[in-house]
N, CA, C and O atoms as a GROMACS GRO file, in nm:
protein
  572
    1MET      N    1  10.941   8.091  11.901
    1MET     CA    2  10.990   8.013  11.822
    1MET      C    3  10.971   8.059  11.720
    1MET      O    4  10.905   8.162  11.721
    2ALA      N    5  11.023   8.001  11.572
    2ALA     CA    6  10.941   7.971  11.426
    2ALA      C    7  10.873   7.881  11.421
    2ALA      O    8  10.887   7.774  11.480
    3ILE      N    9  10.768   7.922  11.332
    3ILE     CA   10  10.679   7.787  11.292
    3ILE      C   11  10.731   7.793  11.159
    3ILE      O   12  10.753   7.898  11.098
    4THR      N   13  10.753   7.649  11.103
    4THR     CA   14  10.856   7.615  10.969
    4THR      C   15  10.728   7.581  10.868
    4THR      O   16  10.650   7.493  10.906
    5LEU      N   17  10.696   7.663  10.711
    5LEU     CA   18  10.676   7.625  10.649
    5LEU      C   19  10.740   7.560  10.544
    5LEU      O   20  10.854   7.600  10.518
    6PRO      N   21  10.688   7.458  10.468
    6PRO     CA   22  10.532   7.408  10.543
    6PRO      C   23  10.509   7.263  10.602
    6PRO      O   24  10.410   7.190  10.603
    7SER      N   25  10.646   7.250  10.653
    7SER     CA   26  10.610   7.111  10.751
    7SER      C   27  10.530   7.136  10.820
    7SER      O   28  10.425   7.074  10.803
    8ASP      N   29  10.536   7.244  10.942
    8ASP     CA   30  10.453   7.267  11.062
    8ASP      C   31  10.311   7.325  10.992
    8ASP      O   32  10.245   7.400  11.063
    9GLY      N   33  10.274   7.304  10.893
    9GLY     CA   34  10.108   7.363  10.797
    9GLY      C   35  10.033   7.390  10.936
    9GLY      O   36  10.037   7.504  10.980
   10GLN      N   37   9.943   7.260  11.033
   10GLN     CA   38   9.859   7.294  11.122
   10GLN      C   39   9.909   7.366  11.235
   10GLN      O   40   9.840   7.372  11.337
   11GLU      N   41   9.985   7.403  11.230
   11GLU     CA   42  10.089   7.476  11.359
   11GLU      C   43  10.024   7.619  11.325
   11GLU      O   44   9.950   7.693  11.389
   12TRP      N   45  10.103   7.629  11.160
   12TRP     CA   46  10.087   7.776  11.158
   12TRP      C   47   9.923   7.841  11.110
   12TRP      O   48   9.888   7.958  11.095
   13ILE      N   49   9.846   7.713  11.094
   13ILE     CA   50   9.705   7.797  11.031
   13ILE      C   51   9.662   7.816  11.203
   13ILE      O   52   9.653   7.932  11.245
   14ASP      N   53   9.638   7.712  11.289
   14ASP     CA   54   9.653   7.769  11.421
   14ASP      C   55   9.702   7.854  11.458
   14ASP      O   56   9.634   7.914  11.541
   15GLU      N   57   9.811   7.902  11.433
   15GLU     CA   58   9.882   8.033  11.490
   15GLU      C   59   9.845   8.152  11.380
   15GLU      O   60   9.909   8.252  11.414
   16TRP      N   61   9.788   8.172  11.295
   16TRP     CA   62   9.734   8.239  11.257
   16TRP      C   63   9.601   8.295  11.285
   16TRP      O   64   9.575   8.412  11.313
   17ALA      N   65   9.503   8.175  11.272
   17ALA     CA   66   9.367   8.163  11.353
   17ALA      C   67   9.333   8.282  11.455
   17ALA      O   68   9.244   8.367  11.453
   18ASN      N   69   9.506   8.240  11.606
   18ASN     CA   70   9.462   8.293  11.690
   18ASN      C   71   9.524   8.440  11.704
   18ASN      O   72   9.518   8.517  11.800
   19GLN      N   73   9.586   8.458  11.579
   19GLN     CA   74   9.638   8.620  11.571
   19GLN      C   75   9.481   8.686  11.501
   19GLN      O   76   9.434   8.784  11.558
   20LEU      N   77   9.438   8.654  11.432
   20LEU     CA   78   9.282   8.705  11.361
   20LEU      C   79   9.188   8.682  11.456
   20LEU      O   80   9.084   8.733  11.416
   21ASN      N   81   9.175   8.639  11.546
   21ASN     CA   82   9.078   8.623  11.714
   21ASN      C   83   9.106   8.680  11.782
   21ASN      O   84   9.017   8.698  11.865
   22GLU      N   85   9.248   8.759  11.812
   22GLU     CA   86   9.336   8.880  11.904
   22GLU      C   87   9.309   8.971  11.847
   22GLU      O   88   9.304   9.072  11.917
   23SER      N   89   9.281   8.987  11.721
   23SER     CA   90   9.341   9.157  11.664
   23SER      C   91   9.173   9.245  11.668
   23SER      O   92   9.075   9.189  11.618
   24GLU      N   93   9.165   9.350  11.719
   24GLU     CA   94   9.114   9.438  11.686
   24GLU      C   95   9.082   9.480  11.593
   24GLU      O   96   8.961   9.495  11.575
   25ALA      N   97   9.168   9.516  11.498
   25ALA     CA   98   9.161   9.533  11.389
   25ALA      C   99   9.050   9.481  11.282
   25ALA      O  100   8.956   9.530  11.221
   26TYR      N  101   9.120   9.341  11.296
   26TYR     CA  102   9.053   9.234  11.217
   26TYR      C  103   8.877   9.182  11.251
   26TYR      O  104   8.794   9.142  11.170
   27SER      N  105   8.865   9.197  11.371
   27SER     CA  106   8.711   9.198  11.435
   27SER      C  107   8.608   9.371  11.350
   27SER      O  108   8.505   9.378  11.283
   28ASP      N  109   8.689   9.458  11.392
   28ASP     CA  110   8.625   9.570  11.319
   28ASP      C  111   8.670   9.515  11.136
   28ASP      O  112   8.593   9.429  11.092
   29ALA      N  113   8.732   9.540  11.084
   29ALA     CA  114   8.733   9.525  10.942
   29ALA      C  115   8.646   9.381  10.858
   29ALA      O  116   8.616   9.362  10.740
   30GLY      N  117   8.629   9.311  10.964
   30GLY     CA  118   8.600   9.127  10.880
   30GLY      C  119   8.445   9.168  10.939
   30GLY      O  120   8.394   9.061  10.974
   31GLN      N  121   8.359   9.271  10.960
   31GLN     CA  122   8.243   9.261  10.971
   31GLN      C  123   8.178   9.260  10.876
   31GLN      O  124   8.197   9.322  10.772
   32GLY      N  125   8.068   9.168  10.909
   32GLY     CA  126   7.973   9.141  10.742
   32GLY      C  127   8.052   9.074  10.659
   32GLY      O  128   8.007   9.072  10.544
   33TRP      N  129   8.194   8.996  10.682
   33TRP     CA  130   8.231   8.901  10.575
   33TRP      C  131   8.162   8.813  10.578
   33TRP      O  132   8.103   8.848  10.680
   34GLY      N  133   8.100   8.695  10.544
   34GLY     CA  134   8.010   8.605  10.513
   34GLY      C  135   7.903   8.570  10.592
   34GLY      O  136   7.864   8.454  10.599
   35VAL      N  137   7.844   8.678  10.664
   35VAL     CA  138   7.708   8.703  10.672
   35VAL      C  139   7.628   8.704  10.548
   35VAL      O  140   7.642   8.788  10.459
   36ASP      N  141   7.510   8.569  10.544
   36ASP     CA  142   7.438   8.565  10.447
   36ASP      C  143   7.523   8.505  10.293
   36ASP      O  144   7.482   8.462  10.186
   37PHE      N  145   7.598   8.519  10.324
   37PHE     CA  146   7.707   8.428  10.217
   37PHE      C  147   7.822   8.314  10.228
   37PHE      O  148   7.885   8.343  10.329
   38ASN      N  149   7.854   8.246  10.192
   38ASN     CA  150   7.993   8.164  10.218
   38ASN      C  151   8.138   8.206  10.190
   38ASN      O  152   8.210   8.206  10.091
   39GLY      N  153   8.154   8.248  10.346
   39GLY     CA  154   8.301   8.332  10.347
   39GLY      C  155   8.384   8.244  10.380
   39GLY      O  156   8.460   8.285  10.468
   40VAL      N  157   8.403   8.137  10.348
   40VAL     CA  158   8.495   8.052  10.399
   40VAL      C  159   8.603   8.050  10.293
   40VAL      O  160   8.579   8.043  10.173
   41PHE      N  161   8.721   8.056  10.345
   41PHE     CA  162   8.800   8.053  10.221
   41PHE      C  163   8.926   7.944  10.229
   41PHE      O  164   8.996   7.916  10.326
   42LEU      N  165   8.932   7.889  10.082
   42LEU     CA  166   9.045   7.789  10.051
   42LEU      C  167   9.168   7.829  10.042
   42LEU      O  168   9.164   7.917   9.956
   43PHE      N  169   9.286   7.818  10.082
   43PHE     CA  170   9.404   7.854  10.077
   43PHE      C  171   9.501   7.784  10.012
   43PHE      O  172   9.532   7.683  10.075
   44ASP      N  173   9.569   7.802   9.897
   44ASP     CA  174   9.630   7.655   9.792
   44ASP      C  175   9.799   7.739   9.773
   44ASP      O  176   9.810   7.838   9.700
   45ILE      N  177   9.898   7.692   9.837
   45ILE     CA  178   9.982   7.707   9.817
   45ILE      C  179  10.050   7.606   9.764
   45ILE      O  180  10.091   7.499   9.808
   46GLN      N  181  10.055   7.669   9.645
   46GLN     CA  182  10.139   7.524   9.490
   46GLN      C  183  10.286   7.574   9.481
   46GLN      O  184  10.336   7.685   9.500
   47PRO      N  185  10.348   7.432   9.439
   47PRO     CA  186  10.492   7.420   9.423
   47PRO      C  187  10.504   7.524   9.286
   47PRO      O  188  10.416   7.561   9.209
   48ASP      N  189  10.608   7.545   9.289
   48ASP     CA  190  10.687   7.644   9.200
   48ASP      C  191  10.830   7.568   9.177
   48ASP      O  192  10.846   7.446   9.190
   49ASP      N  193  10.925   7.653   9.144
   49ASP     CA  194  11.076   7.706   9.097
   49ASP      C  195  11.147   7.657   9.227
   49ASP      O  196  11.230   7.566   9.232
   50VAL      N  197  11.101   7.734   9.335
   50VAL     CA  198  11.122   7.740   9.472
   50VAL      C  199  11.100   7.615   9.537
   50VAL      O  200  11.191   7.554   9.593
   51TYR      N  201  10.986   7.575   9.531
   51TYR     CA  202  10.933   7.445   9.627
   51TYR      C  203  10.887   7.347   9.515
   51TYR      O  204  10.831   7.395   9.417
   52ASP      N  205  10.905   7.226   9.524
   52ASP     CA  206  10.878   7.074   9.475
   52ASP      C  207  10.781   7.023   9.531
   52ASP      O  208  10.720   6.940   9.463
   53GLY      N  209  10.730   7.050   9.673
   53GLY     CA  210  10.669   6.969   9.702
   53GLY      C  211  10.508   6.965   9.670
   53GLY      O  212  10.455   7.025   9.577
   54GLU      N  213  10.438   6.879   9.770
   54GLU     CA  214  10.300   6.894   9.753
   54GLU      C  215  10.177   7.027   9.797
   54GLU      O  216  10.167   7.070   9.912
   55ASN      N  217  10.111   7.065   9.708
   55ASN     CA  218  10.015   7.134   9.779
   55ASN      C  219   9.970   7.146   9.912
   55ASN      O  220   9.902   7.064   9.974
   56LEU      N  221  10.018   7.269   9.955
   56LEU     CA  222   9.968   7.298  10.107
   56LEU      C  223   9.810   7.383  10.122
   56LEU      O  224   9.807   7.506  10.118
   57LYS      N  225   9.722   7.326  10.134
   57LYS     CA  226   9.572   7.378  10.159
   57LYS      C  227   9.502   7.392  10.311
   57LYS      O  228   9.479   7.306  10.395
   58PHE      N  229   9.478   7.533  10.312
   58PHE     CA  230   9.429   7.538  10.430
   58PHE      C  231   9.305   7.570  10.395
   58PHE      O  232   9.271   7.621  10.288
   59LYS      N  233   9.188   7.522  10.549
   59LYS     CA  234   9.036   7.613  10.520
   59LYS      C  235   9.051   7.662  10.622
   59LYS      O  236   9.109   7.625  10.724
   60ILE      N  237   8.971   7.794  10.586
   60ILE     CA  238   8.988   7.922  10.682
   60ILE      C  239   8.841   7.978  10.716
   60ILE      O  240   8.802   8.042  10.619
   61ASP      N  241   8.735   7.979  10.828
   61ASP     CA  242   8.617   7.936  10.814
   61ASP      C  243   8.607   8.126  10.896
   61ASP      O  244   8.620   8.138  11.018
   62VAL      N  245   8.587   8.232  10.817
   62VAL     CA  246   8.611   8.371  10.953
   62VAL      C  247   8.398   8.411  10.838
   62VAL      O  248   8.343   8.382  10.731
   63GLU      N  249   8.372   8.489  10.968
   63GLU     CA  250   8.270   8.508  10.954
   63GLU      C  251   8.268   8.632  11.070
   63GLU      O  252   8.318   8.623  11.182
   64ASP      N  253   8.188   8.763  11.007
   64ASP     CA  254   8.177   8.869  11.112
   64ASP      C  255   8.238   8.906  11.179
   64ASP      O  256   8.190   8.947  11.285
   65GLY      N  257   8.427   8.916  11.147
   65GLY     CA  258   8.521   8.980  11.195
   65GLY      C  259   8.582   8.865  11.336
   65GLY      O  260   8.641   8.911  11.434
   66THR      N  261   8.548   8.702  11.317
   66THR     CA  262   8.646   8.628  11.372
   66THR      C  263   8.599   8.489  11.289
   66THR      O  264   8.498   8.456  11.226
   67CYS      N  265   8.756   8.410  11.332
   67CYS     CA  266   8.783   8.286  11.286
   67CYS      C  267   8.726   8.201  11.342
   67CYS      O  268   8.739   8.192  11.464
   68HIS      N  269   8.629   8.095  11.259
   68HIS     CA  270   8.514   7.981  11.373
   68HIS      C  271   8.646   7.847  11.342
   68HIS      O  272   8.625   7.753  11.419
   69GLU      N  273   8.736   7.828  11.274
   69GLU     CA  274   8.778   7.719  11.249
   69GLU      C  275   8.879   7.736  11.132
   69GLU      O  276   8.843   7.785  11.024
   70ALA      N  277   9.045   7.683  11.164
   70ALA     CA  278   9.124   7.698  11.022
   70ALA      C  279   9.198   7.556  11.066
   70ALA      O  280   9.248   7.520  11.172
   71GLU      N  281   9.188   7.507  10.967
   71GLU     CA  282   9.253   7.347  10.967
   71GLU      C  283   9.352   7.353  10.838
   71GLU      O  284   9.335   7.424  10.739
   72GLN      N  285   9.449   7.270  10.860
   72GLN     CA  286   9.516   7.271  10.708
   72GLN      C  287   9.399   7.115  10.588
   72GLN      O  288   9.284   7.078  10.613
   73ILE      N  289   9.442   7.092  10.533
   73ILE     CA  290   9.333   6.994  10.448
   73ILE      C  291   9.397   6.930  10.363
   73ILE      O  292   9.507   6.974  10.329
   74GLU      N  293   9.334   6.786  10.294
   74GLU     CA  294   9.388   6.725  10.168
   74GLU      C  295   9.315   6.705  10.114
   74GLU      O  296   9.311   6.585  10.086
   75ASP      N  297   9.213   6.781  10.063
   75ASP     CA  298   9.159   6.730   9.945
   75ASP      C  299   9.019   6.858   9.928
   75ASP      O  300   8.930   6.875  10.011
   76GLU      N  301   9.032   6.915   9.830
   76GLU     CA  302   8.943   7.046   9.883
   76GLU      C  303   8.810   7.048   9.827
   76GLU      O  304   8.734   7.145   9.823
   77ASP      N  305   8.786   6.910   9.775
   77ASP     CA  306   8.654   6.848   9.757
   77ASP      C  307   8.582   6.825   9.808
   77ASP      O  308   8.467   6.802   9.771
   78GLU      N  309   8.653   6.824   9.974
   78GLU     CA  310   8.592   6.776  10.110
   78GLU      C  311   8.520   6.893  10.212
   78GLU      O  312   8.472   6.883  10.325
   79VAL      N  313   8.535   7.010  10.117
   79VAL     CA  314   8.544   7.160  10.218
   79VAL      C  315   8.443   7.170  10.115
   79VAL      O  316   8.422   7.102  10.014
   80ASP      N  317   8.376   7.286  10.172
   80ASP     CA  318   8.240   7.387  10.123
   80ASP      C  319   8.285   7.535  10.138
   80ASP      O  320   8.239   7.617  10.218
   81TRP      N  321   8.405   7.559  10.024
   81TRP     CA  322   8.458   7.694  10.054
   81TRP      C  323   8.379   7.776   9.952
   81TRP      O  324   8.316   7.729   9.858
   82GLY      N  325   8.389   7.898   9.983
   82GLY     CA  326   8.303   8.009   9.871
   82GLY      C  327   8.397   8.086   9.801
   82GLY      O  328   8.364   8.168   9.716
   83PHE      N  329   8.554   8.056   9.845
   83PHE     CA  330   8.641   8.155   9.786
   83PHE      C  331   8.781   8.065   9.776
   83PHE      O  332   8.829   8.015   9.878
   84ALA      N  333   8.821   8.055   9.692
   84ALA     CA  334   8.973   7.986   9.684
   84ALA      C  335   9.117   8.068   9.650
   84ALA      O  336   9.139   8.088   9.531
   85TYR      N  337   9.191   8.104   9.725
   85TYR     CA  338   9.307   8.209   9.669
   85TYR      C  339   9.437   8.110   9.651
   85TYR      O  340   9.474   8.044   9.748
   86ARG      N  341   9.491   8.101   9.552
   86ARG     CA  342   9.581   8.070   9.534
   86ARG      C  343   9.685   8.074   9.451
   86ARG      O  344   9.638   8.071   9.338
   87GLY      N  345   9.824   8.081   9.446
   87GLY     CA  346   9.902   8.061   9.422
   87GLY      C  347  10.082   7.994   9.431
   87GLY      O  348  10.115   7.929   9.530
   88PRO      N  349  10.150   8.014   9.353
   88PRO     CA  350  10.244   7.974   9.363
   88PRO      C  351  10.395   8.016   9.566
   88PRO      O  352  10.440   8.115   9.623
   89TYR      N  353  10.402   7.889   9.582
   89TYR     CA  354  10.507   7.921   9.757
   89TYR      C  355  10.608   8.064   9.725
   89TYR      O  356  10.626   8.158   9.802
   90SER      N  357  10.647   8.051   9.634
   90SER     CA  358  10.738   8.163   9.620
   90SER      C  359  10.659   8.288   9.649
   90SER      O  360  10.730   8.349   9.729
   91ASN      N  361  10.541   8.365   9.624
   91ASN     CA  362  10.462   8.440   9.621
   91ASN      C  363  10.372   8.402   9.799
   91ASN      O  364  10.369   8.466   9.905
   92TRP      N  365  10.339   8.332   9.775
   92TRP     CA  366  10.280   8.305   9.958
   92TRP      C  367  10.403   8.382  10.043
   92TRP      O  368  10.383   8.496  10.084
   93LYS      N  369  10.487   8.338  10.060
   93LYS     CA  370  10.636   8.344  10.146
   93LYS      C  371  10.622   8.541  10.095
   93LYS      O  372  10.619   8.624  10.186
   94GLY      N  373  10.618   8.576   9.978
   94GLY     CA  374  10.631   8.730  10.009
   94GLY      C  375  10.530   8.793  10.030
   94GLY      O  376  10.534   8.916  10.034
   95MET      N  377  10.376   8.702  10.054
   95MET     CA  378  10.294   8.775  10.135
   95MET      C  379  10.276   8.749  10.262
   95MET      O  380  10.211   8.831  10.327
   96ILE      N  381  10.330   8.624  10.328
   96ILE     CA  382  10.348   8.623  10.467
   96ILE      C  383  10.444   8.734  10.536
   96ILE      O  384  10.420   8.788  10.644
   97ARG      N  385  10.574   8.763  10.441
   97ARG     CA  386  10.665   8.845  10.502
   97ARG      C  387  10.657   9.000  10.469
   97ARG      O  388  10.750   9.080  10.461
   98GLY      N  389  10.518   9.019  10.453
   98GLY     CA  390  10.448   9.143  10.434
   98GLY      C  391  10.523   9.221  10.288
   98GLY      O  392  10.536   9.343  10.285
   99ASP      N  393  10.555   9.157  10.207
   99ASP     CA  394  10.613   9.207  10.083
   99ASP      C  395  10.503   9.221   9.980
   99ASP      O  396  10.533   9.308   9.897
  100ILE      N  397  10.373   9.157   9.956
  100ILE     CA  398  10.302   9.135   9.864
  100ILE      C  399  10.144   9.139   9.979
  100ILE      O  400  10.112   9.063  10.071
  101GLY      N  401  10.072   9.262   9.923
  101GLY     CA  402   9.943   9.214   9.962
  101GLY      C  403   9.846   9.123   9.900
  101GLY      O  404   9.852   9.085   9.783
  102ALA      N  405   9.769   9.095   9.972
  102ALA     CA  406   9.657   9.027   9.901
  102ALA      C  407   9.588   9.075   9.819
  102ALA      O  408   9.523   9.003   9.743
  103ILE      N  409   9.582   9.227   9.812
  103ILE     CA  410   9.456   9.277   9.741
  103ILE      C  411   9.556   9.275   9.593
  103ILE      O  412   9.536   9.207   9.492
  104ASP      N  413   9.678   9.385   9.622
  104ASP     CA  414   9.804   9.379   9.524
  104ASP      C  415   9.853   9.216   9.454
  104ASP      O  416   9.911   9.189   9.348
  105GLY      N  417   9.828   9.174   9.506
  105GLY     CA  418   9.867   9.021   9.503
  105GLY      C  419   9.761   8.920   9.353
  105GLY      O  420   9.798   8.839   9.268
  106LEU      N  421   9.620   8.983   9.385
  106LEU     CA  422   9.556   8.913   9.326
  106LEU      C  423   9.517   9.078   9.192
  106LEU      O  424   9.443   9.081   9.094
  107MET      N  425   9.574   9.147   9.231
  107MET     CA  426   9.580   9.270   9.069
  107MET      C  427   9.652   9.213   8.963
  107MET      O  428   9.625   9.185   8.846
  108SER      N  429   9.753   9.203   9.038
  108SER     CA  430   9.866   9.157   8.981
  108SER      C  431   9.924   9.031   8.940
  108SER      O  432  10.036   9.021   8.891
  109GLY      N  433   9.848   8.941   8.961
  109GLY     CA  434   9.854   8.833   8.872
  109GLY      C  435   9.888   8.734   8.967
  109GLY      O  436   9.848   8.622   8.935
  110LYS      N  437   9.965   8.744   9.098
  110LYS     CA  438  10.086   8.660   9.173
  110LYS      C  439   9.942   8.582   9.228
  110LYS      O  440   9.958   8.465   9.261
  111PHE      N  441   9.858   8.617   9.236
  111PHE     CA  442   9.747   8.495   9.275
  111PHE      C  443   9.639   8.488   9.251
  111PHE      O  444   9.599   8.603   9.236
  112ASP      N  445   9.539   8.400   9.232
  112ASP     CA  446   9.435   8.400   9.166
  112ASP      C  447   9.308   8.355   9.243
  112ASP      O  448   9.312   8.306   9.356
  113LEU      N  449   9.202   8.374   9.178
  113LEU     CA  450   9.100   8.418   9.316
  113LEU      C  451   9.011   8.319   9.250
  113LEU      O  452   9.038   8.312   9.130
  114ASP      N  453   8.884   8.216   9.296
  114ASP     CA  454   8.809   8.155   9.259
  114ASP      C  455   8.742   8.255   9.332
  114ASP      O  456   8.808   8.330   9.404
  115GLY      N  457   8.590   8.270   9.319
  115GLY     CA  458   8.524   8.367   9.378
  115GLY      C  459   8.442   8.449   9.356
  115GLY      O  460   8.406   8.433   9.240
  116ASP      N  461   8.390   8.529   9.401
  116ASP     CA  462   8.351   8.685   9.376
  116ASP      C  463   8.416   8.808   9.418
  116ASP      O  464   8.390   8.849   9.531
  117MET      N  465   8.496   8.870   9.346
  117MET     CA  466   8.592   8.921   9.313
  117MET      C  467   8.550   9.039   9.374
  117MET      O  468   8.628   9.095   9.452
  118GLN      N  469   8.401   9.103   9.343
  118GLN     CA  470   8.363   9.254   9.417
  118GLN      C  471   8.338   9.220   9.561
  118GLN      O  472   8.365   9.294   9.656
  119LYS      N  473   8.269   9.070   9.571
  119LYS     CA  474   8.297   9.062   9.736
  119LYS      C  475   8.422   9.102   9.795
  119LYS      O  476   8.427   9.186   9.885
  120VAL      N  477   8.540   9.035   9.740
  120VAL     CA  478   8.660   9.017   9.792
  120VAL      C  479   8.704   9.169   9.805
  120VAL      O  480   8.742   9.201   9.918
  121LEU      N  481   8.706   9.281   9.696
  121LEU     CA  482   8.713   9.409   9.700
  121LEU      C  483   8.639   9.498   9.785
  121LEU      O  484   8.665   9.612   9.824
  122GLN      N  485   8.540   9.421   9.806
  122GLN     CA  486   8.433   9.526   9.939
  122GLN      C  487   8.494   9.526  10.039
  122GLN      O  488   8.511   9.634  10.096
  123TYR      N  489   8.549   9.402  10.097
  123TYR     CA  490   8.571   9.390  10.208
  123TYR      C  491   8.771   9.376  10.189
  123TYR      O  492   8.824   9.283  10.250
  124SER      N  493   8.827   9.437  10.135
  124SER     CA  494   8.973   9.494  10.104
  124SER      C  495   9.061   9.512  10.227
  124SER      O  496   9.176   9.466  10.233
  125ASP      N  497   8.998   9.584  10.331
  125ASP     CA  498   9.040   9.628  10.435
  125ASP      C  499   9.065   9.509  10.529
  125ASP      O  500   9.170   9.514  10.593
  126ALA      N  501   8.968   9.381  10.552
  126ALA     CA  502   8.982   9.282  10.580
  126ALA      C  503   9.076   9.184  10.580
  126ALA      O  504   9.117   9.112  10.671
  127ALA      N  505   9.117   9.194  10.412
  127ALA     CA  506   9.242   9.089  10.319
  127ALA      C  507   9.337   9.142  10.368
  127ALA      O  508   9.427   9.065  10.403
  128THR      N  509   9.363   9.324  10.397
  128THR     CA  510   9.480   9.358  10.419
  128THR      C  511   9.516   9.323  10.588
  128THR      O  512   9.627   9.281  10.621
  129VAL      N  513   9.425   9.344  10.671
  129VAL     CA  514   9.474   9.315  10.789
  129VAL      C  515   9.458   9.152  10.808
  129VAL      O  516   9.484   9.100  10.917
  130MET      N  517   9.415   9.079  10.702
  130MET     CA  518   9.454   8.918  10.771
  130MET      C  519   9.619   8.920  10.714
  130MET      O  520   9.707   8.860  10.777
  131THR      N  521   9.647   8.995  10.592
  131THR     CA  522   9.773   8.948  10.560
  131THR      C  523   9.887   9.026  10.618
  131THR      O  524  10.005   8.993  10.607
  132GLU      N  525   9.827   9.174  10.702
  132GLU     CA  526   9.903   9.179  10.812
  132GLU      C  527   9.960   9.080  10.962
  132GLU      O  528  10.060   9.062  11.032
  133ASN      N  529   9.815   9.034  10.947
  133ASN     CA  530   9.838   8.923  11.083
  133ASN      C  531   9.881   8.841  11.061
  133ASN      O  532   9.917   8.790  11.166
  134ALA      N  533   9.923   8.743  10.926
  134ALA     CA  534   9.974   8.644  10.870
  134ALA      C  535  10.113   8.705  10.906
  134ALA      O  536  10.163   8.649  11.004
  135ALA      N  537  10.187   8.805  10.851
  135ALA     CA  538  10.298   8.864  10.848
  135ALA      C  539  10.386   8.903  10.988
  135ALA      O  540  10.500   8.948  10.997
  136GLU      N  541  10.291   8.867  11.090
  136GLU     CA  542  10.298   8.905  11.222
  136GLU      C  543  10.364   8.793  11.342
  136GLU      O  544  10.412   8.825  11.451
  137ILE      N  545  10.342   8.593  11.258
  137ILE     CA  546  10.371   8.469  11.250
  137ILE      C  547  10.488   8.475  11.246
  137ILE      O  548  10.539   8.520  11.143
  138ASP      N  549  10.585   8.424  11.375
  138ASP     CA  550  10.741   8.417  11.308
  138ASP      C  551  10.748   8.302  11.273
  138ASP      O  552  10.764   8.201  11.341
  139THR      N  553  10.731   8.322  11.091
  139THR     CA  554  10.739   8.234  11.034
  139THR      C  555  10.937   8.196  11.004
  139THR      O  556  11.037   8.267  11.020
  140GLU      N  557  10.917   8.036  10.950
  140GLU     CA  558  11.041   8.045  10.860
  140GLU      C  559  11.044   7.927  10.762
  140GLU      O  560  11.011   7.818  10.811
  141PHE      N  561  11.076   7.930  10.639
  141PHE     CA  562  11.016   7.858  10.536
  141PHE      C  563  11.102   7.813  10.513
  141PHE      O  564  11.199   7.888  10.505
  142GLU      N  565  11.122   7.667  10.489
  142GLU     CA  566  11.183   7.548  10.423
  142GLU      C  567  11.268   7.567  10.295
  142GLU      O  568  11.359   7.490  10.265
  143TYR      N  569  11.241   7.654  10.235
  143TYR     CA  570  11.254   7.632  10.046
  143TYR      C  571  11.273   7.793  10.014
  143TYR      O  572  11.287   7.832   9.897
   0.00000   0.00000   0.00000
């Protein structure tokens, strides 16, 4: 059964966390991520010409190949994140469908990153696997 975005945001992020924790590929690729640095991600899905609702924000705490916590949040100032990945709804839709890669999206300007770009590039395989796991979720888009 499909999970609808944005209305079922918490259910969707829960499923993504499950996908990551069940993924041997992510466990391997994510080794070292968040060790001795803040690896918590804030994901910010922003309104655009397709989706005119509120920002949809998720916190995902990944460290050393494991997702420890994932939740939808209201206020990013209440989260101690090390990296924020932001972009418009249409681009997130493309990424979740597997049409845009996480790193390619950054390099092409479809997404913005607040945080250490070199660190993200160092772990680009983990970012790729995270994106592939997101694409495996049966997602229905409201817009």
